[in-house]
N, C-alpha and C positions, 0 to 999 in steps of 0.2 A: 504493499500499500504506500503510495506517495503521500507525503505530508504537505498539505496546503492549508492556508488559513481557513478556507471553506470547510475542509474535513475536520480541522481542530475545533472550529466554532460550532459545528453541527453536532458533535459528539461530546456530551458532558464529561464523560470520563477522560477523554483526550484533552478537553478544555482545561480541566483541573490539573492533569499531569503535565500539560504544557504551560502551567503557571498563568492561567487566564490569558494565554496567548503570548506571554513574554518569551517563551521558549522558541518562538518563530523568528526571533531576532537573527539577522543574516550573519552577524559576527558575535561571538561570545555569548551564546544563549544562556550559559550557566551564570555569567555575570549579570545579564539582564534579569534572570529569574531571581537572583539574590537582591538586586535593586528593588524588585517588586515585593520581595519579602520584608523589606524595611517598613513601609507604611503599615503592612499587616501586623508586624511586630509592635509598632507603636500603638495600634488599636488594642492588641491583646494586652499589653502591659498597662494600658490606661484602664481597662475594664476588669481585669482579672487579678486576683491576689496570687501569690507565688504558687500555692498548691493548685489552683485552677489553671495557671499558666503551664505548670508541668503536666497537668492532665491534658491540656490542649495539645501540647507537644506529643505526648504519648498517643493521643487520638489521631493527630495528623500523621504520625509514624505508621500506625496501624492502617489507616486510610490509604497512605502512600504506597504501602506494600501492594495493595489491590490496584490503585490507580496506575502506578508505574509498571507493574507486572502485566496488567491487561493491555495497557497502551503499547508496551514493548512487543507483546505477543501479537497484537493486531498489526503493528508495523512490521513485524518480522525482523526487528533489530533490537538486540539487547542493549539497554541503556542508550537509546537514541539521544543525541546531543540536545534535542529540543525538550526532552522530559526534564522538568526543573522543579517538580514538587519536592524532590529530595533536597534541593538547595534551600527551599523555604524552611524545611525542618532542621537542616544542618545550621542555618544562620540562627534560627530561633534557639537552638541548643547553645550556640556560641555566646548569646547574649544573656544567659541565665545569670541573674544577680549582678549584672554589669550596670554601673551608674548610667543614667540616661543624660548623656552630654553628647554634643556633636563629635568630639574627639574620640570618646570610647565607641561610639557607633561606627565611626570611620575605621578605627583600629580593628573592631570586630569584623567589619566587612572585608578589610584587606587581609587579615589573618585567615578568616574562613576561606576566601578565594585562594589564597596561597596554599593552604593545606589540601584543599579540593583539587587544585590543578597539579601540584607537585606529588601528591599522594605518597607521603613518607610511609615507611613500614609501620604497621601492617596494612595500610589503606590500599596501596596498589595491589598487594597480593590478594586481599579480600575482593577487590574490584574485579580481578581476573577469575577468581575461584568460585565465588558465590553468585549463583544465577538467580534469575527471576526478580520479582518485586523486592523481595528482601535484600538481595544483593545490590540492587540499585540504590535502595535507601541506606544500606549499611555503611558504605564508604563515606557518605556525606554526614552521617551521624558521628562517626569517629573523627572526621575532619572538624566537625563542630565541637566535639569534646576536646580535641587538641587545641583549637583556637580559644575555647572557653578557659582551658588550663593556663594558656599563655596570658590571657587577659587578667585572670585572677592572680597570677604571679606578679604581673605588672602592678596591679592594684595594691598588693601587699607591699611591694617595694616602694611605691610612690605614696603610700599612706591613705589610700582610698578604701 
């Protein structure tokens, strides 16, 4: 199946997996998806307490296994570049308990994209070995955990 804006916008599963269409960006769809994750993050942290926010992340992860797996199967491509729901969840993990300032938000964005692109151990290995929707989600979850750990280390050493 060829991916077109028409096909993505007509199928609600593909629409969500493609990050409301952000995954259709002709260059750097993962970065575009992460950019779309930012305003959604701002809404989540405004309306939810920490436990509800963590619950939303877990729910989005579980939903993402289905969305990403189904879309990849429909397209016949494991982890198609336009599938960016996993970037949403990875970025939201990155920002757990991080102060809401423009510079921490920017640092979270840059760190998450760096870990997602470079795929340091074991992210790259898992990306290659774990298939299906779970595999698509897993590498971004770990990239988010790595980025979150770096942010919290920086927060500790800077007194935040």
